[in-house]
TORDREN-367529 format. One record per residue (C-alpha): residue in one letter; x, y negated, z negated. Coordinates in steps of 0.2 Angstrom, whole numbers, always signed. Layout:
N
<code: a, xx: X, yy: Y, zz: Z>
...
This chain:
398
<code: m, xx: +516, yy: -689, zz: -561>
<code: t, xx: +498, yy: -687, zz: -564>
<code: a, xx: +489, yy: -689, zz: -581>
<code: a, xx: +486, yy: -670, zz: -581>
<code: t, xx: +504, yy: -667, zz: -578>
<code: k, xx: +509, yy: -678, zz: -593>
<code: q, xx: +497, yy: -669, zz: -604>
<code: s, xx: +503, yy: -652, zz: -599>
<code: k, xx: +522, yy: -653, zz: -603>
<code: w, xx: +519, yy: -636, zz: -612>
<code: l, xx: +512, yy: -628, zz: -596>
<code: i, xx: +528, yy: -623, zz: -587>
<code: p, xx: +536, yy: -614, zz: -602>
<code: s, xx: +520, yy: -607, zz: -608>
<code: m, xx: +515, yy: -600, zz: -590>
<code: g, xx: +533, yy: -594, zz: -589>
<code: m, xx: +531, yy: -584, zz: -604>
<code: t, xx: +514, yy: -576, zz: -598>
<code: q, xx: +522, yy: -572, zz: -582>
<code: i, xx: +536, yy: -563, zz: -591>
<code: i, xx: +523, yy: -553, zz: -601>
<code: g, xx: +512, yy: -550, zz: -586>
<code: w, xx: +525, yy: -544, zz: -574>
<code: g, xx: +534, yy: -535, zz: -588>
<code: s, xx: +519, yy: -525, zz: -594>
<code: m, xx: +509, yy: -523, zz: -578>
<code: f, xx: +523, yy: -521, zz: -566>
<code: y, xx: +539, yy: -515, zz: -574>
<code: a, xx: +535, yy: -505, zz: -589>
<code: y, xx: +526, yy: -491, zz: -580>
<code: g, xx: +543, yy: -486, zz: -572>
<code: v, xx: +550, yy: -482, zz: -589>
<code: l, xx: +534, yy: -474, zz: -596>
<code: m, xx: +529, yy: -463, zz: -581>
<code: q, xx: +540, yy: -448, zz: -585>
<code: p, xx: +533, yy: -446, zz: -603>
<code: m, xx: +515, yy: -449, zz: -597>
<code: e, xx: +518, yy: -437, zz: -583>
<code: a, xx: +524, yy: -423, zz: -595>
<code: e, xx: +510, yy: -426, zz: -607>
<code: l, xx: +496, yy: -427, zz: -594>
<code: q, xx: +504, yy: -411, zz: -585>
<code: t, xx: +503, yy: -419, zz: -568>
<code: t, xx: +515, yy: -423, zz: -554>
<code: r, xx: +526, yy: -438, zz: -551>
<code: s, xx: +516, yy: -442, zz: -535>
<code: v, xx: +500, yy: -442, zz: -544>
<code: v, xx: +506, yy: -454, zz: -557>
<code: v, xx: +514, yy: -466, zz: -545>
<code: g, xx: +497, yy: -465, zz: -535>
<code: a, xx: +488, yy: -473, zz: -549>
<code: y, xx: +500, yy: -488, zz: -549>
<code: s, xx: +499, yy: -489, zz: -530>
<code: i, xx: +480, yy: -491, zz: -532>
<code: a, xx: +482, yy: -506, zz: -544>
<code: l, xx: +494, yy: -515, zz: -532>
<code: l, xx: +482, yy: -511, zz: -517>
<code: l, xx: +467, yy: -518, zz: -527>
<code: s, xx: +477, yy: -533, zz: -533>
<code: g, xx: +481, yy: -537, zz: -515>
<code: c, xx: +463, yy: -535, zz: -509>
<code: l, xx: +456, yy: -547, zz: -523>
<code: s, xx: +469, yy: -560, zz: -522>
<code: t, xx: +460, yy: -571, zz: -509>
<code: l, xx: +444, yy: -570, zz: -520>
<code: s, xx: +454, yy: -575, zz: -535>
<code: g, xx: +462, yy: -590, zz: -527>
<code: a, xx: +446, yy: -596, zz: -520>
<code: i, xx: +438, yy: -596, zz: -537>
<code: i, xx: +453, yy: -606, zz: -544>
<code: d, xx: +451, yy: -618, zz: -530>
<code: r, xx: +433, yy: -621, zz: -535>
<code: i, xx: +434, yy: -621, zz: -554>
<code: g, xx: +452, yy: -620, zz: -560>
<code: g, xx: +462, yy: -606, zz: -567>
<code: r, xx: +455, yy: -606, zz: -585>
<code: l, xx: +441, yy: -593, zz: -583>
<code: v, xx: +451, yy: -582, zz: -570>
<code: m, xx: +467, yy: -581, zz: -579>
<code: g, xx: +460, yy: -580, zz: -596>
<code: g, xx: +448, yy: -566, zz: -591>
<code: g, xx: +463, yy: -557, zz: -582>
<code: a, xx: +473, yy: -558, zz: -598>
<code: l, xx: +458, yy: -551, zz: -608>
<code: l, xx: +455, yy: -537, zz: -595>
<code: a, xx: +474, yy: -533, zz: -596>
<code: a, xx: +473, yy: -531, zz: -615>
<code: l, xx: +458, yy: -520, zz: -614>
<code: m, xx: +466, yy: -509, zz: -600>
<code: f, xx: +482, yy: -507, zz: -610>
<code: f, xx: +472, yy: -502, zz: -625>
<code: l, xx: +463, yy: -489, zz: -615>
<code: m, xx: +479, yy: -483, zz: -607>
<code: s, xx: +485, yy: -478, zz: -625>
<code: y, xx: +471, yy: -466, zz: -625>
<code: v, xx: +472, yy: -459, zz: -607>
<code: d, xx: +471, yy: -440, zz: -607>
<code: s, xx: +467, yy: -436, zz: -589>
<code: v, xx: +472, yy: -441, zz: -571>
<code: l, xx: +454, yy: -448, zz: -569>
<code: t, xx: +455, yy: -460, zz: -583>
<code: l, xx: +473, yy: -464, zz: -578>
<code: y, xx: +467, yy: -470, zz: -561>
<code: l, xx: +452, yy: -479, zz: -568>
<code: v, xx: +463, yy: -489, zz: -580>
<code: w, xx: +476, yy: -493, zz: -567>
<code: a, xx: +461, yy: -499, zz: -556>
<code: g, xx: +456, yy: -511, zz: -570>
<code: l, xx: +474, yy: -517, zz: -571>
<code: g, xx: +474, yy: -520, zz: -552>
<code: v, xx: +460, yy: -533, zz: -555>
<code: a, xx: +470, yy: -540, zz: -570>
<code: m, xx: +485, yy: -542, zz: -559>
<code: s, xx: +475, yy: -552, zz: -546>
<code: a, xx: +470, yy: -564, zz: -559>
<code: t, xx: +486, yy: -567, zz: -569>
<code: l, xx: +502, yy: -564, zz: -559>
<code: y, xx: +511, yy: -577, zz: -548>
<code: q, xx: +497, yy: -580, zz: -535>
<code: p, xx: +484, yy: -587, zz: -547>
<code: a, xx: +498, yy: -595, zz: -558>
<code: f, xx: +504, yy: -604, zz: -542>
<code: a, xx: +487, yy: -610, zz: -538>
<code: v, xx: +485, yy: -618, zz: -555>
<code: l, xx: +502, yy: -626, zz: -555>
<code: t, xx: +498, yy: -633, zz: -538>
<code: q, xx: +482, yy: -641, zz: -545>
<code: v, xx: +490, yy: -648, zz: -560>
<code: y, xx: +506, yy: -655, zz: -554>
<code: g, xx: +500, yy: -662, zz: -537>
<code: s, xx: +514, yy: -667, zz: -526>
<code: g, xx: +526, yy: -660, zz: -539>
<code: y, xx: +520, yy: -642, zz: -536>
<code: r, xx: +536, yy: -635, zz: -529>
<code: r, xx: +547, yy: -639, zz: -544>
<code: a, xx: +534, yy: -632, zz: -555>
<code: i, xx: +532, yy: -616, zz: -546>
<code: t, xx: +551, yy: -614, zz: -545>
<code: a, xx: +552, yy: -617, zz: -564>
<code: v, xx: +539, yy: -604, zz: -568>
<code: t, xx: +548, yy: -591, zz: -556>
<code: l, xx: +564, yy: -593, zz: -566>
<code: f, xx: +555, yy: -587, zz: -581>
<code: g, xx: +546, yy: -573, zz: -571>
<code: g, xx: +563, yy: -567, zz: -564>
<code: l, xx: +568, yy: -562, zz: -582>
<code: s, xx: +553, yy: -550, zz: -584>
<code: s, xx: +563, yy: -534, zz: -578>
<code: s, xx: +578, yy: -539, zz: -589>
<code: v, xx: +567, yy: -540, zz: -604>
<code: f, xx: +554, yy: -527, zz: -602>
<code: w, xx: +564, yy: -512, zz: -595>
<code: p, xx: +575, yy: -511, zz: -611>
<code: l, xx: +561, yy: -516, zz: -622>
<code: t, xx: +550, yy: -503, zz: -615>
<code: q, xx: +563, yy: -490, zz: -616>
<code: a, xx: +567, yy: -495, zz: -635>
<code: l, xx: +548, yy: -495, zz: -639>
<code: s, xx: +545, yy: -478, zz: -631>
<code: d, xx: +560, yy: -470, zz: -640>
<code: q, xx: +554, yy: -477, zz: -657>
<code: v, xx: +535, yy: -476, zz: -656>
<code: g, xx: +530, yy: -466, zz: -640>
<code: w, xx: +522, yy: -471, zz: -624>
<code: r, xx: +504, yy: -473, zz: -632>
<code: d, xx: +509, yy: -485, zz: -645>
<code: t, xx: +520, yy: -495, zz: -633>
<code: w, xx: +504, yy: -498, zz: -622>
<code: l, xx: +495, yy: -504, zz: -638>
<code: i, xx: +509, yy: -516, zz: -641>
<code: y, xx: +507, yy: -523, zz: -624>
<code: a, xx: +489, yy: -524, zz: -626>
<code: a, xx: +492, yy: -535, zz: -641>
<code: l, xx: +505, yy: -546, zz: -631>
<code: n, xx: +492, yy: -549, zz: -618>
<code: l, xx: +478, yy: -553, zz: -630>
<code: l, xx: +488, yy: -563, zz: -643>
<code: v, xx: +500, yy: -573, zz: -631>
<code: s, xx: +494, yy: -573, zz: -613>
<code: f, xx: +475, yy: -575, zz: -617>
<code: p, xx: +477, yy: -591, zz: -628>
<code: v, xx: +488, yy: -599, zz: -615>
<code: h, xx: +477, yy: -595, zz: -601>
<code: a, xx: +461, yy: -600, zz: -611>
<code: l, xx: +469, yy: -617, zz: -614>
<code: l, xx: +474, yy: -621, zz: -596>
<code: p, xx: +470, yy: -639, zz: -591>
<code: k, xx: +453, yy: -642, zz: -584>
<code: f, xx: +451, yy: -645, zz: -566>
<code: s, xx: +436, yy: -651, zz: -556>
<code: p, xx: +440, yy: -653, zz: -537>
<code: a, xx: +424, yy: -663, zz: -535>
<code: t, xx: +429, yy: -677, zz: -546>
<code: e, xx: +447, yy: -678, zz: -540>
<code: a, xx: +451, yy: -693, zz: -529>
<code: p, xx: +458, yy: -689, zz: -512>
<code: t, xx: +476, yy: -693, zz: -510>
<code: q, xx: +487, yy: -695, zz: -495>
<code: a, xx: +494, yy: -677, zz: -499>
<code: t, xx: +476, yy: -669, zz: -498>
<code: q, xx: +467, yy: -680, zz: -485>
<code: g, xx: +463, yy: -671, zz: -469>
<code: k, xx: +470, yy: -654, zz: -474>
<code: s, xx: +462, yy: -638, zz: -468>
<code: g, xx: +451, yy: -626, zz: -478>
<code: l, xx: +453, yy: -607, zz: -477>
<code: a, xx: +441, yy: -605, zz: -462>
<code: q, xx: +452, yy: -618, zz: -452>
<code: v, xx: +468, yy: -611, zz: -457>
<code: l, xx: +463, yy: -593, zz: -452>
<code: r, xx: +461, yy: -600, zz: -434>
<code: e, xx: +479, yy: -606, zz: -434>
<code: r, xx: +493, yy: -595, zz: -426>
<code: s, xx: +506, yy: -600, zz: -439>
<code: f, xx: +496, yy: -592, zz: -453>
<code: y, xx: +497, yy: -575, zz: -445>
<code: l, xx: +515, yy: -577, zz: -440>
<code: l, xx: +519, yy: -582, zz: -458>
<code: t, xx: +509, yy: -569, zz: -466>
<code: t, xx: +516, yy: -555, zz: -455>
<code: s, xx: +534, yy: -561, zz: -458>
<code: f, xx: +531, yy: -561, zz: -477>
<code: t, xx: +523, yy: -544, zz: -476>
<code: l, xx: +537, yy: -536, zz: -466>
<code: n, xx: +551, yy: -544, zz: -477>
<code: t, xx: +542, yy: -538, zz: -493>
<code: l, xx: +540, yy: -521, zz: -486>
<code: v, xx: +558, yy: -519, zz: -483>
<code: f, xx: +563, yy: -526, zz: -500>
<code: s, xx: +551, yy: -514, zz: -508>
<code: a, xx: +556, yy: -499, zz: -498>
<code: v, xx: +575, yy: -502, zz: -502>
<code: s, xx: +573, yy: -506, zz: -520>
<code: l, xx: +565, yy: -489, zz: -526>
<code: h, xx: +578, yy: -479, zz: -515>
<code: l, xx: +593, yy: -490, zz: -519>
<code: m, xx: +601, yy: -479, zz: -531>
<code: s, xx: +599, yy: -463, zz: -520>
<code: l, xx: +605, yy: -473, zz: -505>
<code: l, xx: +620, yy: -479, zz: -513>
<code: q, xx: +625, yy: -462, zz: -520>
<code: s, xx: +622, yy: -455, zz: -502>
<code: r, xx: +636, yy: -467, zz: -497>
<code: g, xx: +648, yy: -459, zz: -509>
<code: i, xx: +646, yy: -472, zz: -523>
<code: t, xx: +646, yy: -464, zz: -541>
<code: p, xx: +630, yy: -465, zz: -551>
<code: t, xx: +639, yy: -478, zz: -563>
<code: q, xx: +644, yy: -489, zz: -549>
<code: a, xx: +627, yy: -488, zz: -541>
<code: a, xx: +619, yy: -493, zz: -557>
<code: t, xx: +631, yy: -508, zz: -559>
<code: i, xx: +627, yy: -514, zz: -541>
<code: g, xx: +608, yy: -512, zz: -544>
<code: a, xx: +609, yy: -521, zz: -561>
<code: m, xx: +616, yy: -536, zz: -551>
<code: v, xx: +601, yy: -539, zz: -541>
<code: g, xx: +590, yy: -546, zz: -555>
<code: p, xx: +602, yy: -560, zz: -560>
<code: m, xx: +605, yy: -564, zz: -542>
<code: q, xx: +586, yy: -567, zz: -539>
<code: v, xx: +587, yy: -579, zz: -553>
<code: l, xx: +602, yy: -587, zz: -545>
<code: g, xx: +593, yy: -589, zz: -529>
<code: r, xx: +579, yy: -598, zz: -537>
<code: i, xx: +591, yy: -610, zz: -546>
<code: l, xx: +600, yy: -613, zz: -529>
<code: e, xx: +583, yy: -617, zz: -521>
<code: t, xx: +579, yy: -630, zz: -534>
<code: t, xx: +596, yy: -638, zz: -534>
<code: v, xx: +605, yy: -636, zz: -517>
<code: g, xx: +589, yy: -634, zz: -507>
<code: r, xx: +578, yy: -647, zz: -516>
<code: n, xx: +578, yy: -659, zz: -501>
<code: l, xx: +575, yy: -645, zz: -488>
<code: s, xx: +558, yy: -640, zz: -482>
<code: s, xx: +551, yy: -623, zz: -488>
<code: h, xx: +551, yy: -617, zz: -470>
<code: k, xx: +570, yy: -621, zz: -468>
<code: i, xx: +574, yy: -612, zz: -484>
<code: g, xx: +563, yy: -598, zz: -480>
<code: l, xx: +571, yy: -595, zz: -463>
<code: c, xx: +588, yy: -594, zz: -471>
<code: a, xx: +582, yy: -582, zz: -485>
<code: m, xx: +573, yy: -571, zz: -472>
<code: w, xx: +589, yy: -568, zz: -462>
<code: l, xx: +599, yy: -564, zz: -478>
<code: l, xx: +589, yy: -548, zz: -480>
<code: p, xx: +594, yy: -539, zz: -464>
<code: l, xx: +612, yy: -546, zz: -466>
<code: a, xx: +613, yy: -539, zz: -484>
<code: l, xx: +607, yy: -522, zz: -478>
<code: i, xx: +620, yy: -521, zz: -464>
<code: l, xx: +633, yy: -522, zz: -478>
<code: l, xx: +628, yy: -505, zz: -484>
<code: y, xx: +637, yy: -497, zz: -469>
<code: a, xx: +653, yy: -502, zz: -477>
<code: p, xx: +665, yy: -488, zz: -482>
<code: n, xx: +662, yy: -483, zz: -500>
<code: h, xx: +679, yy: -489, zz: -506>
<code: w, xx: +675, yy: -507, zz: -502>
<code: l, xx: +665, yy: -510, zz: -518>
<code: w, xx: +666, yy: -528, zz: -516>
<code: m, xx: +655, yy: -527, zz: -500>
<code: y, xx: +642, yy: -518, zz: -510>
<code: a, xx: +643, yy: -531, zz: -524>
<code: l, xx: +641, yy: -544, zz: -510>
<code: f, xx: +626, yy: -534, zz: -504>
<code: a, xx: +618, yy: -535, zz: -521>
<code: g, xx: +621, yy: -554, zz: -522>
<code: i, xx: +614, yy: -558, zz: -505>
<code: y, xx: +599, yy: -546, zz: -507>
<code: g, xx: +595, yy: -553, zz: -524>
<code: i, xx: +596, yy: -571, zz: -518>
<code: s, xx: +585, yy: -568, zz: -503>
<code: n, xx: +571, yy: -560, zz: -513>
<code: g, xx: +572, yy: -573, zz: -527>
<code: v, xx: +571, yy: -587, zz: -514>
<code: m, xx: +557, yy: -579, zz: -504>
<code: t, xx: +546, yy: -578, zz: -520>
<code: i, xx: +546, yy: -597, zz: -521>
<code: v, xx: +544, yy: -599, zz: -502>
<code: r, xx: +528, yy: -588, zz: -502>
<code: g, xx: +522, yy: -599, zz: -516>
<code: t, xx: +526, yy: -616, zz: -509>
<code: i, xx: +524, yy: -615, zz: -490>
<code: p, xx: +504, yy: -613, zz: -490>
<code: a, xx: +503, yy: -631, zz: -498>
<code: e, xx: +517, yy: -638, zz: -487>
<code: l, xx: +509, yy: -632, zz: -471>
<code: y, xx: +490, yy: -632, zz: -475>
<code: g, xx: +488, yy: -644, zz: -490>
<code: r, xx: +483, yy: -641, zz: -508>
<code: e, xx: +464, yy: -642, zz: -506>
<code: a, xx: +462, yy: -623, zz: -502>
<code: y, xx: +479, yy: -618, zz: -509>
<code: g, xx: +472, yy: -603, zz: -519>
<code: a, xx: +462, yy: -595, zz: -505>
<code: v, xx: +475, yy: -598, zz: -492>
<code: s, xx: +490, yy: -592, zz: -503>
<code: g, xx: +478, yy: -577, zz: -509>
<code: a, xx: +475, yy: -572, zz: -491>
<code: m, xx: +494, yy: -573, zz: -487>
<code: g, xx: +497, yy: -563, zz: -503>
<code: a, xx: +485, yy: -549, zz: -500>
<code: p, xx: +496, yy: -539, zz: -487>
<code: v, xx: +511, yy: -543, zz: -497>
<code: m, xx: +505, yy: -534, zz: -512>
<code: i, xx: +500, yy: -520, zz: -501>
<code: a, xx: +517, yy: -520, zz: -494>
<code: i, xx: +524, yy: -519, zz: -511>
<code: a, xx: +514, yy: -503, zz: -514>
<code: a, xx: +517, yy: -495, zz: -497>
<code: g, xx: +536, yy: -499, zz: -496>
<code: p, xx: +543, yy: -484, zz: -506>
<code: f, xx: +531, yy: -472, zz: -497>
<code: v, xx: +536, yy: -479, zz: -480>
<code: a, xx: +554, yy: -477, zz: -484>
<code: s, xx: +551, yy: -459, zz: -489>
<code: l, xx: +542, yy: -455, zz: -473>
<code: l, xx: +556, yy: -463, zz: -463>
<code: y, xx: +569, yy: -453, zz: -473>
<code: t, xx: +560, yy: -437, zz: -470>
<code: a, xx: +557, yy: -440, zz: -451>
<code: i, xx: +575, yy: -446, zz: -448>
<code: g, xx: +584, yy: -435, zz: -461>
<code: s, xx: +596, yy: -448, zz: -468>
<code: y, xx: +596, yy: -464, zz: -478>
<code: m, xx: +607, yy: -473, zz: -465>
<code: g, xx: +595, yy: -469, zz: -451>
<code: m, xx: +581, yy: -475, zz: -462>
<code: l, xx: +591, yy: -491, zz: -466>
<code: l, xx: +593, yy: -495, zz: -447>
<code: v, xx: +574, yy: -495, zz: -445>
<code: l, xx: +572, yy: -506, zz: -460>
<code: i, xx: +585, yy: -518, zz: -454>
<code: a, xx: +575, yy: -519, zz: -437>
<code: v, xx: +559, yy: -523, zz: -447>
<code: g, xx: +568, yy: -536, zz: -457>
<code: v, xx: +575, yy: -544, zz: -441>
<code: l, xx: +557, yy: -544, zz: -433>
<code: g, xx: +550, yy: -553, zz: -449>
<code: s, xx: +564, yy: -566, zz: -448>
<code: v, xx: +560, yy: -569, zz: -429>
<code: m, xx: +542, yy: -571, zz: -433>
<code: f, xx: +545, yy: -583, zz: -447>
<code: n, xx: +556, yy: -593, zz: -435>
<code: y, xx: +542, yy: -595, zz: -423>
<code: a, xx: +529, yy: -601, zz: -436>
<code: s, xx: +528, yy: -620, zz: -434>
<code: p, xx: +534, yy: -630, zz: -449>
<code: t, xx: +519, yy: -642, zz: -446>
<code: d, xx: +501, yy: -639, zz: -444>
<code: k, xx: +490, yy: -647, zz: -430>
<code: h, xx: +487, yy: -662, zz: -441>
<code: g, xx: +506, yy: -665, zz: -441>
<code: h, xx: +508, yy: -664, zz: -459>
<code: q, xx: +525, yy: -658, zz: -466>
């Protein structure tokens, strides 16, 4: 354990708390508040969702830059600035009165996402915890996995009590008073003064990594996997009901996914702690198409649908960790921020595009089962590509 790690025992629970707030306020809350905002702004659902998609796209486009800056100067300025920007954007969100201002605010939130969510947080943890980065990343994702469980009911309760405008003001205060101080007090990091270690000597920078075949195989497999998960998640309730599942049963099955994601992360840090990220990732990748196949079960086999929720949730929970740990495992920690950001950019775009792609497939094919068959094929393709991404780079590092 490094000196920086000993001085940063507060870091994991504090960063975990800011991830709950970040994901909860920037990613999950809008799903609850879209309807009242849509009604007051007198616009359509597709227009409201489009603003959110712009944020995700911008976040993906800026993730490499954000990571590269953290590689050079640490995360204090990037993540602190991101929390301040998020607070400002939520303050402005409470005064939105047109579609134009809605889009401008969400564009700003896209920049804040690129500076505060998992990707930059993982880069900071990799710097601070050195060879113990994997355990630190897993621990923080355990906190982050609770964000939807906390913020969906919280946002609904606040919206019912104070309305959507004051709810955004409360989230502005959370980012300003909780996330900003934590990020502003992140441990200092100076790559130039760090002595090289066995774990970092000879590792590749971003330019070198971009010449490696494994980078493109991994990035494409992550993107395809995320695209499928994102596509299914938004349409899950409708898909289940199309199978003859009642709305109550569908909601129960859907509610299982979040806890199963947390269970997957616990299994990764316990059962899978001695396995490489590549081996764990290979298992998690194949679990996704396997889970989707279970949705073809007869609707009276509810235990199969419960099994689907378990496998589906565990797969995504584990993949969040794998996407965070595999860049350091394969390419080292020197340029982790830039490399993980480059891998993460198309993943964020896939999150934004997934529901739209699923809608196009449903319209073209005319049924959820046909749409699901295409998504299973995409999931299998991603798994095959991940399998062929070598678990060692050309330097022979594990």
